[in-house]
GUZADO-467144 format. One line per 4 residues: number of its first residue (from 1); for each residue x, y, z of N, C-alpha, C, O. Coordinates in Angstrom, 1 decimal. Atoms other than C-alpha are relative to their C-alpha. Example, Ala and Ser with C-alpha at 12.3 -4.5 7.8 and 13.67 -1.06 7.14 Angstrom:
2
1	0.9:-1.2:0.0:12.3:-4.5:7.8:0.9:1.2:0.0:1.9:1.2:0.7 | -0.9:-1.1:0.0:13.7:-1.1:7.1:-0.8:1.1:0.8:-0.3:2.2:0.9;
END
This chain:
216
1	0.4:-0.7:-1.3:-38.9:-220.9:-54.2:-1.4:-0.2:0.4:-2.4:0.4:-0.1 | 1.4:0.4:-0.5:-41.8:-222.4:-52.4:-0.8:1.0:0.7:-0.1:1.7:1.4 | 0.8:-0.9:-0.7:-44.6:-220.4:-51.1:0.0:-0.4:1.4:-0.2:-1.6:1.7 | 0.1:0.4:-1.3:-44.5:-220.3:-47.3:-1.3:-0.6:0.4:-2.3:-0.2:-0.2;
5	1.2:0.8:-0.4:-47.0:-222.7:-45.6:-0.8:0.8:1.0:-0.8:0.3:2.2 | 0.8:-0.9:-1.0:-49.1:-219.9:-43.9:-1.5:0.1:-0.4:-2.3:0.9:0.1 | 1.4:-0.1:0.5:-52.4:-220.5:-45.7:-1.1:-0.8:0.9:-2.3:-0.8:0.5 | 1.1:0.6:-0.9:-54.1:-222.5:-42.8:-0.9:1.0:0.4:-0.6:1.9:1.1;
9	1.1:-1.0:-0.4:-57.4:-220.7:-42.4:-0.5:-0.2:1.3:-0.7:-1.4:1.7 | 0.8:0.0:-1.4:-58.9:-219.9:-39.0:-1.1:0.9:-0.1:-1.2:1.8:-1.0 | 1.2:-0.8:-0.1:-62.2:-218.4:-38.1:0.5:1.5:0.3:0.0:2.4:-0.4 | -0.4:-1.3:-0.4:-60.4:-215.4:-36.5:0.6:0.7:-1.2:0.4:1.9:-1.3;
13	-0.7:-0.7:1.1:-58.3:-214.7:-39.6:-1.0:0.5:-1.0:-0.7:1.5:-1.7 | 1.0:-0.4:1.0:-61.4:-214.3:-41.8:-1.0:1.0:0.6:-1.7:1.7:-0.2 | 1.2:-0.7:-0.6:-63.7:-212.6:-39.3:0.0:1.6:-0.4:-1.0:2.1:-1.0 | -0.1:-1.4:0.3:-62.5:-208.9:-39.7:-0.2:0.3:-1.5:-1.0:1.1:-1.9;
17	0.1:-0.2:1.5:-62.1:-209.1:-43.7:-1.5:-0.3:-0.4:-1.9:0.4:-1.3 | 1.4:0.2:0.3:-65.7:-210.6:-43.9:-0.9:1.1:0.5:-1.8:1.5:-0.2 | 0.9:-1.2:-0.5:-67.2:-207.9:-41.7:0.3:1.2:-0.9:-0.7:1.9:-1.2 | -0.3:-1.2:0.8:-65.4:-205.2:-43.7:-0.6:-0.1:-1.3:-1.2:0.8:-1.9;
21	0.5:0.2:1.4:-66.5:-206.8:-47.0:-1.5:0.1:0.1:-2.1:0.8:-0.7 | 1.5:-0.1:-0.1:-70.2:-207.1:-45.8:-0.4:1.4:0.2:-1.3:1.9:-0.5 | 0.4:-1.5:-0.2:-70.3:-203.4:-44.5:0.2:0.6:-1.3:-0.7:1.4:-1.7 | -0.3:-0.7:1.2:-68.7:-202.2:-47.7:-1.0:-0.3:-1.1:-1.4:0.6:-1.9;
25	1.0:0.4:1.0:-71.0:-204.3:-49.9:-1.4:0.7:0.3:-2.0:1.2:-0.6 | 1.4:-0.7:-0.4:-74.2:-203.1:-48.0:0.0:1.5:-0.3:-1.0:2.0:-0.9 | 0.0:-1.5:0.2:-73.1:-199.4:-48.2:0.0:0.2:-1.6:-0.6:1.2:-2.0 | 0.0:-0.1:1.4:-72.3:-199.9:-51.9:-1.4:0.0:-0.7:-1.8:0.8:-1.5;
29	1.4:0.3:0.4:-75.8:-201.2:-52.5:-1.0:1.2:0.4:-1.8:1.8:-0.4 | 0.9:-1.2:-0.5:-77.4:-198.4:-50.3:0.3:1.3:-0.8:-0.6:2.0:-1.1 | -0.5:-1.1:0.7:-75.3:-195.7:-52.0:-0.6:0.0:-1.5:-0.9:1.0:-2.1 | 0.5:0.1:1.4:-76.4:-197.0:-55.4:-1.6:0.3:-0.1:-2.1:0.8:-1.2;
33	1.4:-0.3:0.1:-80.0:-196.6:-54.5:-0.3:1.4:0.4:-1.2:2.0:-0.1 | 0.3:-1.4:-0.5:-79.8:-193.3:-52.6:1.4:0.7:0.1:2.2:0.3:1.0 | -1.3:-0.8:0.0:-76.8:-190.9:-53.3:0.2:0.7:1.2:1.3:1.2:1.4 | -0.1:-0.8:-1.2:-77.5:-189.2:-50.0:0.9:-0.7:1.0:1.4:0.0:1.9;
37	-1.0:0.7:-0.8:-75.3:-191.9:-48.3:1.4:0.7:-0.2:2.1:1.0:0.8 | -1.3:-0.8:0.3:-72.3:-190.2:-50.0:0.1:1.4:0.7:1.1:1.8:1.2 | 0.0:-1.3:-0.6:-73.4:-186.9:-48.8:0.2:0.0:1.5:0.7:1.0:2.0 | -0.2:0.1:-1.4:-73.2:-188.1:-45.2:1.3:-0.7:0.4:1.8:-0.5:1.6;
41	-1.1:1.0:-0.5:-70.3:-190.6:-45.2:1.4:0.1:-0.8:2.4:-0.4:-0.3 | -1.3:-0.1:0.7:-67.6:-189.7:-47.8:0.9:0.9:0.8:0.5:1.7:1.6 | -0.9:-0.9:-0.4:-64.4:-188.0:-47.0:-0.2:1.2:-0.8:0.1:1.1:-2.0 | 0.3:-1.2:0.8:-65.4:-184.5:-48.0:0.8:1.1:0.9:0.3:1.4:2.0;
45	-0.9:-0.9:-0.7:-62.7:-182.0:-46.9:-0.8:1.2:0.6:-0.5:1.5:1.8 | 0.9:-1.1:-0.5:-65.2:-179.0:-46.4:-0.8:-0.5:1.2:-0.8:0.2:2.2 | 0.9:0.5:-1.1:-67.5:-181.1:-44.2:0.8:-0.4:1.2:0.5:-0.1:2.3 | -0.7:0.3:-1.1:-64.7:-182.5:-42.1:0.5:1.2:0.7:0.5:1.2:1.9;
49	-0.5:-1.3:-0.6:-63.4:-179.0:-41.5:-1.1:0.6:0.8:-0.7:1.4:1.7 | 1.1:-0.6:-0.9:-66.8:-178.1:-39.9:-0.3:-1.0:1.0:-1.2:-0.7:1.8 | 0.1:0.8:-1.2:-66.6:-181.0:-37.4:-0.5:-1.4:-0.4:-0.7:-2.2:0.5 | 0.6:1.3:0.2:-68.0:-184.0:-39.2:1.1:-1.1:-0.2:1.4:-1.7:-1.3;
53	-1.3:0.9:-0.2:-65.1:-186.2:-38.0:-0.3:-1.4:-0.3:0.6:-2.2:-0.6 | 0.3:1.4:0.3:-67.0:-189.5:-38.6:0.4:-0.4:-1.4:0.7:-1.6:-1.7 | -0.4:0.3:1.4:-66.2:-189.2:-42.2:1.4:-0.7:-0.2:1.7:-1.4:-1.1 | -1.3:0.6:0.1:-62.6:-190.1:-41.4:0.0:-1.5:0.1:1.0:-2.1:-0.2;
57	0.1:1.5:-0.2:-63.8:-193.6:-40.6:-0.9:-0.5:-1.2:-0.4:-1.3:-2.0 | 1.0:0.5:0.9:-66.9:-194.1:-42.8:0.5:0.1:-1.5:0.1:-0.7:-2.3 | -0.3:-0.3:1.4:-65.2:-192.8:-46.0:0.7:-1.4:-0.4:0.6:-1.8:-1.6 | -0.7:1.2:0.4:-63.1:-196.1:-45.9:-0.9:-1.2:-0.2:-0.4:-2.2:-0.5;
61	0.9:1.1:0.2:-66.2:-198.3:-46.1:-1.0:0.2:-1.1:-1.7:-0.7:-1.5 | 1.0:-0.2:1.1:-68.3:-196.6:-48.8:0.7:0.2:-1.3:1.8:0.7:-1.2 | -0.6:0.0:1.2:-67.5:-196.8:-52.4:-0.7:0.9:-1.1:-1.9:1.2:-0.9 | 0.6:-0.8:1.0:-68.2:-194.7:-55.6:-1.1:-0.8:-0.7:-2.2:-0.3:-1.1;
65	0.9:0.7:0.9:-69.9:-197.6:-57.4:0.1:-1.5:0.4:1.0:-1.9:1.2 | -0.1:1.5:-0.4:-70.6:-201.5:-57.1:1.4:-0.6:-0.6:2.0:-1.4:0.1 | -1.2:0.4:0.6:-67.6:-202.0:-59.5:1.2:0.3:1.0:2.1:-0.5:1.3 | -1.0:-0.6:-0.9:-65.4:-199.9:-57.1:0.2:-0.9:1.3:1.3:-1.2:1.9;
69	0.1:0.8:-1.2:-66.6:-202.0:-54.1:0.5:-1.3:-0.3:1.3:-1.8:0.5 | -0.4:1.3:0.3:-66.1:-205.3:-55.8:1.6:-0.1:-0.1:2.2:-1.1:0.4 | -1.4:0.0:0.1:-62.5:-204.5:-56.7:0.7:0.1:1.3:1.7:-0.7:1.6 | -0.6:0.0:-1.3:-61.6:-203.4:-53.2:-0.3:-1.2:1.0:0.6:-1.6:1.8;
73	0.3:1.1:-0.9:-63.4:-206.2:-51.5:0.8:-1.3:-0.5:1.3:-2.2:0.3 | -0.8:1.1:0.6:-61.9:-208.7:-53.8:1.5:-0.1:0.3:2.1:-1.1:0.6 | -1.3:-0.1:-0.4:-58.5:-207.4:-53.2:0.3:-0.2:1.6:1.3:-0.7:2.0 | -0.1:0.1:-1.5:-59.0:-207.4:-49.4:0.0:-1.5:0.4:0.8:-2.0:1.2;
77	0.1:1.4:0.0:-60.0:-211.1:-49.6:1.1:-0.7:-0.4:1.4:-1.8:0.1 | -1.0:0.8:0.7:-57.2:-212.1:-51.8:1.3:0.3:1.1:2.1:-0.7:1.3 | -1.1:-0.2:-0.9:-54.6:-210.4:-49.3:-0.1:-0.9:1.2:0.9:-1.5:1.6 | 0.3:0.9:-1.1:-56.2:-212.3:-46.5:0.4:-1.4:-0.3:1.0:-2.1:0.6;
81	-0.4:1.3:0.3:-55.7:-215.5:-48.4:1.6:-0.1:-0.2:2.2:-1.1:0.2 | -1.4:0.1:0.3:-52.2:-214.8:-49.6:0.8:-0.1:1.3:1.7:-1.0:1.3 | -0.9:0.0:-1.1:-50.7:-214.1:-46.2:-0.5:-1.0:1.1:0.1:-1.2:2.1 | 0.4:1.0:-0.9:-52.8:-216.6:-44.3:0.1:0.3:1.5:-0.2:1.4:1.9;
85	0.0:-0.2:-1.4:-52.1:-217.0:-40.6:1.1:1.1:0.4:1.1:1.6:1.5 | -1.0:-0.9:-0.2:-49.1:-214.7:-41.0:-0.5:1.5:0.2:0.2:2.3:0.7 | 0.6:-1.3:-0.1:-51.5:-211.7:-41.1:-1.4:-0.4:0.8:-2.5:-0.3:0.3 | 1.0:0.3:-0.8:-53.7:-212.8:-38.2:-1.0:1.1:0.5:-0.8:2.2:0.1;
89	1.0:-1.0:-0.4:-56.6:-211.0:-36.4:0.6:1.2:0.7:0.2:2.3:0.4 | -0.7:-1.2:-0.7:-54.3:-208.8:-34.2:0.7:0.8:-1.0:0.6:2.0:-0.9 | -0.7:-0.8:1.0:-52.2:-207.7:-37.1:-0.9:0.7:-1.0:-0.7:1.8:-1.4 | 1.0:-0.5:0.9:-55.2:-207.2:-39.3:-0.6:1.4:0.7:-0.7:2.5:0.1;
93	0.7:-1.1:-0.8:-56.9:-205.0:-36.6:1.0:1.2:0.1:0.6:2.3:-0.4 | -0.9:-1.1:-0.1:-53.8:-202.9:-35.9:0.4:0.7:-1.3:0.2:1.9:-1.5 | -0.3:-0.6:1.4:-52.7:-202.5:-39.5:-1.2:0.7:-0.6:-1.1:1.8:-1.2 | 1.2:-0.7:0.6:-56.2:-201.7:-40.6:-0.3:1.4:0.6:-0.5:2.3:-0.1;
97	0.2:-1.3:-0.6:-56.6:-199.0:-37.9:1.1:1.0:-0.3:0.9:2.2:-0.7 | -1.2:-0.9:0.3:-53.1:-197.5:-38.4:-0.1:0.4:-1.5:0.1:1.6:-1.8 | 0.2:-0.3:1.4:-53.7:-197.6:-42.2:-1.0:1.0:-0.2:-0.8:1.9:-1.0 | 1.1:-1.0:0.2:-56.9:-195.6:-41.9:0.5:1.2:0.6:0.3:2.3:0.0;
101	-0.6:-1.3:-0.7:-55.2:-193.1:-39.5:1.0:0.6:-1.0:1.0:1.8:-1.3 | -1.1:-0.6:0.9:-52.2:-192.8:-41.9:-0.6:0.6:-1.2:-0.1:1.7:-1.7 | 0.7:-0.5:1.2:-54.5:-192.3:-44.9:-0.6:1.5:0.3:-0.4:2.5:-0.5 | 0.8:-1.2:-0.3:-56.6:-189.6:-43.1:1.1:1.1:0.3:0.9:2.3:-0.2;
105	-0.9:-1.1:-0.5:-53.6:-187.7:-41.6:0.7:0.4:-1.3:0.9:1.6:-1.6 | -0.8:-0.2:1.3:-51.6:-188.0:-45.0:-0.8:0.9:-0.9:-0.2:1.9:-1.4 | 0.8:-0.9:1.0:-54.5:-186.6:-47.1:-0.4:1.3:0.6:-0.4:2.3:-0.1 | 0.4:-1.2:-0.6:-55.5:-184.0:-44.6:1.2:1.1:0.0:1.1:2.2:-0.4;
109	-1.1:-1.0:-0.2:-52.1:-182.4:-44.0:0.9:0.1:-1.2:1.5:1.2:-1.3 | -1.0:0.0:1.2:-50.1:-183.3:-47.2:-0.6:0.1:-1.3:0.1:0.3:-2.3 | 0.6:0.0:1.3:-52.7:-183.4:-49.9:-1.3:0.8:0.1:-2.4:0.2:-0.1 | 1.2:-0.8:-0.1:-55.1:-180.5:-49.4:-0.9:0.1:-1.2:-2.1:0.5:-1.1;
113	0.8:-0.1:1.2:-56.1:-180.7:-53.0:-0.9:-1.1:-0.1:-1.9:-1.0:-0.9 | 1.0:1.2:0.0:-57.9:-184.0:-52.3:-1.3:0.5:0.7:-1.3:0.5:2.0 | 1.3:-0.4:-0.7:-61.4:-182.8:-51.6:-0.9:-1.2:0.3:-1.8:-1.0:1.2 | 0.9:1.2:-0.2:-63.1:-186.3:-51.7:0.8:-1.3:-0.1:1.8:-1.5:-0.9;
117	-0.6:1.3:0.0:-62.0:-189.8:-50.9:-1.0:-1.0:0.5:-1.8:-0.7:1.4 | 0.9:1.2:-0.5:-63.8:-193.2:-50.5:0.7:-1.2:-0.4:1.4:-1.3:-1.4 | -0.5:1.3:0.4:-62.9:-196.8:-50.5:0.9:-0.7:1.1:1.6:-0.1:1.9 | -0.8:0.9:-0.9:-61.1:-199.7:-48.8:1.5:-0.1:-0.5:2.3:-0.7:0.2;
121	-1.4:0.3:0.5:-57.9:-199.4:-50.9:1.1:0.5:0.8:2.2:0.0:0.8 | -1.0:-0.4:-0.9:-56.0:-197.4:-48.3:0.3:-1.2:1.0:1.5:-1.5:1.2 | -0.1:1.1:-1.0:-56.6:-200.2:-45.7:0.5:-1.3:-0.7:1.2:-2.1:-0.1 | -0.4:1.1:0.6:-56.0:-202.8:-48.3:1.5:0.0:-0.3:2.2:-1.0:-0.2;
125	-1.4:-0.1:0.2:-52.5:-201.5:-49.1:0.7:-0.1:1.3:1.9:-0.5:1.3 | -0.5:0.1:-1.3:-51.9:-201.3:-45.4:0.2:-1.5:0.5:1.2:-1.9:1.1 | -0.1:1.5:-0.2:-52.7:-205.0:-45.0:1.0:-0.6:-0.8:1.8:-1.5:-0.3 | -1.0:0.6:0.9:-50.6:-205.9:-48.0:1.5:0.4:0.4:2.3:-0.6:0.4;
129	-1.3:-0.4:-0.4:-47.5:-204.0:-46.8:0.3:-0.7:1.4:1.4:-1.1:1.6 | -0.2:0.7:-1.2:-48.0:-205.4:-43.3:0.3:-1.5:-0.2:1.2:-2.1:0.6 | -0.2:1.4:0.2:-48.1:-208.9:-44.6:1.4:-0.3:-0.7:2.1:-1.2:-0.4 | -1.3:0.1:0.8:-45.1:-208.5:-47.1:1.1:0.2:1.0:2.1:-0.5:1.0;
133	-1.2:-0.5:-0.9:-42.9:-206.8:-44.5:0.1:-1.0:1.1:1.2:-1.3:1.5 | 0.1:1.1:-1.0:-44.0:-209.5:-41.9:0.8:-1.0:-0.5:1.7:-1.5:0.2 | -0.8:1.3:0.6:-42.7:-212.2:-44.2:1.5:0.3:-0.1:2.3:-0.5:0.2 | -1.4:-0.4:0.2:-39.6:-210.3:-44.9:0.8:-0.1:1.3:1.9:-0.6:1.3;
137	-0.6:-0.2:-1.2:-38.8:-209.7:-41.2:-0.1:-1.2:1.0:0.4:-1.3:2.1 | 0.4:1.1:-0.9:-40.2:-213.0:-39.8:1.3:-0.8:0.3:2.1:-0.9:-0.6 | -1.2:0.9:-0.3:-37.7:-215.3:-38.1:-0.1:-1.3:-0.8:-1.1:-1.7:-1.3 | -0.1:1.2:0.8:-36.6:-218.5:-39.8:-0.7:-1.1:0.6:-1.0:-2.0:-0.2;
141	0.9:1.1:-0.5:-38.6:-220.7:-37.5:-1.3:0.0:-0.5:-2.0:-1.0:-0.6 | 1.4:-0.2:0.6:-41.7:-219.3:-39.1:-0.2:-0.4:-1.3:-1.0:-1.2:-1.7 | 0.3:0.3:1.5:-41.3:-219.3:-42.8:1.4:-0.5:-0.6:1.3:-1.0:-1.7 | -1.3:0.3:0.7:-37.6:-220.0:-43.5:0.4:1.0:-1.0:-0.1:2.1:-1.1;
145	-0.5:-1.0:1.0:-35.6:-218.3:-46.2:-1.0:0.3:-1.1:-1.1:1.4:-1.5 | 0.9:-0.1:1.1:-38.3:-218.9:-48.8:-1.0:1.1:0.4:-1.5:1.9:-0.5 | 0.9:-1.1:-0.5:-40.6:-216.7:-46.7:0.5:1.4:-0.1:-0.1:2.4:-0.6 | -0.7:-1.3:0.1:-38.1:-213.9:-46.5:0.0:0.5:-1.4:-0.2:1.7:-1.7;
149	-0.2:-0.3:1.3:-37.5:-214.0:-50.1:-1.4:0.5:-0.7:-1.5:1.5:-1.3 | 1.3:-0.4:0.4:-41.3:-213.9:-50.9:-0.5:1.3:0.5:-1.2:2.1:-0.2 | 0.4:-1.3:-0.6:-41.8:-211.0:-48.5:0.8:1.0:-0.8:0.2:2.0:-1.3 | -0.7:-1.0:0.7:-39.0:-209.1:-50.3:-0.5:0.2:-1.5:-0.6:1.4:-1.9;
153	0.5:-0.2:1.3:-40.4:-209.8:-53.8:-1.4:0.7:0.1:-1.7:1.5:-0.8 | 1.3:-0.6:-0.1:-44.0:-208.8:-52.7:0.1:1.5:0.5:-0.6:2.4:0.0 | -0.3:-1.4:-0.5:-42.7:-205.7:-50.9:0.5:0.8:-1.1:0.1:2.0:-1.3 | -0.6:-0.7:1.2:-40.6:-204.7:-53.9:-1.1:0.3:-1.0:-1.1:1.4:-1.6;
157	1.1:-0.1:1.0:-43.7:-205.2:-56.1:-0.9:1.1:0.4:-1.3:1.9:-0.5 | 1.0:-1.2:-0.3:-46.0:-202.9:-54.1:0.7:1.3:0.0:0.0:2.3:-0.2 | -0.7:-1.3:0.1:-43.3:-200.3:-53.9:0.1:0.5:-1.4:0.0:1.7:-1.6 | -0.1:-0.3:1.4:-42.8:-200.4:-57.7:-1.4:0.5:-0.4:-1.5:1.5:-1.1;
161	1.3:-0.3:0.3:-46.6:-200.2:-58.0:-0.3:1.4:0.4:-0.9:2.2:-0.4 | 0.2:-1.3:-0.6:-46.8:-197.1:-55.7:0.8:1.1:-0.7:0.4:2.2:-0.8 | -0.8:-1.0:0.7:-43.9:-195.4:-57.5:-0.6:0.3:-1.4:-0.6:1.4:-1.8 | 0.7:-0.2:1.3:-45.7:-195.9:-60.9:-1.2:0.8:0.1:-1.4:1.7:-0.7;
165	1.2:-0.8:-0.2:-48.9:-194.6:-59.6:0.2:1.4:0.3:-0.6:2.2:0.0 | -0.2:-1.4:-0.3:-47.3:-191.5:-58.3:0.3:0.8:-1.2:0.1:2.0:-1.2 | -0.4:-0.6:1.3:-46.1:-190.7:-61.8:-1.1:-0.1:-1.1:-1.2:0.9:-1.9 | 1.0:0.1:1.1:-48.9:-191.9:-64.1:-1.4:-0.4:0.4:-2.2:-0.6:-0.5;
169	1.3:0.4:-0.5:-51.9:-192.7:-61.9:-0.2:-1.4:0.1:0.8:-2.2:0.0 | 0.4:1.4:-0.2:-53.8:-195.9:-61.5:-0.2:-0.7:-1.2:-0.8:-1.8:-1.2 | 0.1:0.6:1.3:-53.8:-196.7:-65.1:-1.3:-0.6:-0.2:-2.3:0.2:-0.5 | 1.2:0.7:0.5:-56.5:-199.3:-65.8:-1.2:0.5:1.0:-2.3:0.3:0.6;
173	1.1:-0.3:-0.9:-58.6:-198.1:-62.8:-0.5:1.5:-0.2:-1.7:1.8:0.2 | 0.4:-1.4:0.2:-58.7:-194.4:-63.6:-0.9:0.1:-1.3:-0.4:-0.2:-2.4 | 0.9:-0.3:1.2:-61.6:-193.5:-65.9:-0.9:1.2:0.3:-0.7:1.9:1.3 | 0.9:-1.2:-0.2:-64.4:-190.9:-66.3:-0.9:-0.2:1.3:-1.3:0.8:1.9;
177	1.0:0.4:-1.1:-66.5:-192.6:-63.5:0.8:-0.1:1.3:0.2:-0.1:2.4 | -0.8:0.3:-1.2:-63.6:-193.2:-61.0:1.4:0.5:0.0:2.2:-0.2:-0.6 | -1.3:-0.4:-0.1:-60.6:-191.2:-60.3:0.7:-0.5:1.2:0.1:-0.2:2.3 | -0.6:0.6:-1.2:-58.3:-193.0:-57.9:1.0:0.9:0.6:1.8:1.5:0.0;
181	-0.9:-0.9:-0.9:-56.6:-191.1:-55.1:1.2:-0.9:0.4:1.2:-1.6:1.4 | -1.1:1.0:-0.2:-53.3:-193.0:-55.3:0.8:0.5:1.2:1.4:-0.4:1.8 | -0.6:-0.4:-1.2:-51.9:-190.9:-52.4:-0.5:-0.9:1.2:0.3:-1.1:2.1 | 0.5:0.9:-1.2:-54.2:-193.0:-50.1:0.7:-1.3:-0.1:1.0:-1.8:1.0;
185	-0.8:1.2:0.0:-52.4:-196.1:-51.3:1.3:0.1:0.7:1.6:-0.8:1.5 | -1.3:-0.1:-0.5:-49.0:-194.8:-50.4:0.0:0.2:1.5:0.9:-0.3:2.2 | 0.1:-0.2:-1.3:-50.1:-193.6:-47.0:-0.5:-1.3:0.7:0.0:-1.6:1.7 | 0.4:1.2:-0.6:-51.9:-196.8:-46.3:1.2:-1.0:0.2:1.3:-1.7:1.2;
189	-1.2:1.0:0.0:-48.8:-198.9:-47.2:1.0:0.4:1.0:1.6:-0.4:1.7 | -1.0:-0.5:-0.9:-46.6:-196.7:-45.0:-0.4:-0.4:1.4:0.4:-0.7:2.3 | 0.6:0.4:-1.4:-48.9:-197.4:-42.0:0.2:-1.5:0.2:0.6:-1.9:1.2 | 0.0:1.5:-0.2:-48.9:-201.2:-42.7:1.4:-0.4:0.2:1.6:-1.3:1.0;
193	-1.4:0.3:-0.1:-45.1:-201.3:-43.1:0.4:0.3:1.4:1.1:-0.5:2.1 | -0.4:-0.4:-1.3:-44.7:-199.4:-39.8:-0.6:-1.0:1.0:0.2:-1.4:2.0 | 0.6:1.0:-0.9:-47.0:-201.9:-38.0:0.8:-1.3:0.0:1.1:-1.9:1.0 | -0.8:1.2:0.1:-45.0:-204.9:-39.3:1.3:0.2:0.7:1.7:-0.8:1.4;
197	-1.3:-0.1:-0.7:-41.7:-203.4:-38.1:-0.2:0.0:1.5:0.6:-0.6:2.2 | 0.2:0.0:-1.5:-43.2:-202.8:-34.6:-0.3:-1.4:0.4:0.2:-1.8:1.5 | 0.3:1.4:-0.4:-44.6:-206.4:-34.5:1.3:-0.8:-0.1:1.6:-1.6:0.8 | -1.2:0.8:0.1:-41.3:-207.8:-35.7:1.0:0.4:1.2:1.6:-0.5:1.7;
201	-0.9:-0.5:-1.1:-39.4:-205.7:-33.0:-0.5:-0.7:1.3:0.3:-1.1:2.1 | 0.5:0.6:-1.2:-41.8:-207.0:-30.3:0.3:-1.6:0.0:0.6:-2.2:1.0 | -0.2:1.5:0.1:-41.4:-210.6:-31.5:1.5:-0.2:0.3:1.8:-1.2:1.0 | -1.4:0.3:-0.3:-37.6:-210.3:-31.4:0.3:0.2:1.5:1.1:-0.5:2.1;
205	-0.2:-0.4:-1.4:-37.7:-208.6:-27.9:-0.4:-1.3:0.9:0.2:-1.8:1.8 | 0.5:1.1:-0.8:-39.9:-211.5:-26.6:1.0:-1.3:-0.1:1.1:-2.1:0.8 | -0.9:1.1:0.3:-37.6:-214.1:-28.2:1.2:0.0:0.9:1.6:-1.0:1.4 | -1.2:-0.2:-0.8:-34.5:-212.6:-26.5:-0.3:-0.2:1.5:0.5:-0.8:2.2;
209	0.4:0.1:-1.3:-36.4:-212.4:-23.3:-0.1:-1.4:0.6:0.2:-1.8:1.7 | 0.1:1.4:-0.4:-37.3:-216.0:-23.4:1.2:-0.7:0.1:1.4:-1.6:1.0 | -1.3:0.7:-0.1:-33.8:-217.2:-24.1:0.7:0.5:1.3:1.3:-0.4:2.0 | -0.5:-0.5:-1.3:-32.6:-215.0:-21.2:-0.4:-0.6:1.2:0.3:-1.0:2.1;
213	0.7:0.6:-1.2:-35.1:-216.5:-18.8:0.4:-1.4:0.1:0.6:-1.9:1.3 | -0.5:1.4:-0.1:-34.0:-220.1:-19.8:1.3:0.0:0.4:1.7:-1.0:1.0 | -1.4:0.2:-0.4:-30.5:-219.3:-19.2:0.4:0.3:1.4:1.5:0.2:1.8 | -0.2:-0.2:-1.5:-31.0:-218.3:-15.6:-0.1:-1.2:0.8:0.1:-1.2:2.0;
END
């Protein structure tokens, strides 16, 4: 089963991931020098409740440590490479935004026990789910059967990972210095999946409209 030929790099494809990586890296360095960055930018439930709504965005760019930032940034860049042009700038932007909103809404309304959250991992799972679902739902003209199969395999893999995390935690990532909020992964993935379904629906609609217009 050959990997779909979607790895042709474009400037646009790497722009948003590199910007996110640069901002996250700089904030990790700044927070490592001065912990007050965390006091102002983390998702802190009591602070958000008093009106500090910017934390709903900034929390996704700041990390607990350099190690945490490297793991998230590396994952984000790897997802960008894996899905190539199949996860282009428009899908990245929409999936990233929806993923952030999904995580924030999910944590706020369904996980009140989560007092603090930071990191790119919610958005990372949104991009991965959007990419895998996009491959699964893409038309044959784009990836062929191999692309659909790879999408199914990758989507099944991330679902299995999320199910395992919901029962036993993040395993090798959870330690005394960093407790992973796995609920953020699930909500981010849900947002990415929804975005992929919407894009696939729009693509199908446009294809049918094009066929109908040619038939007139």
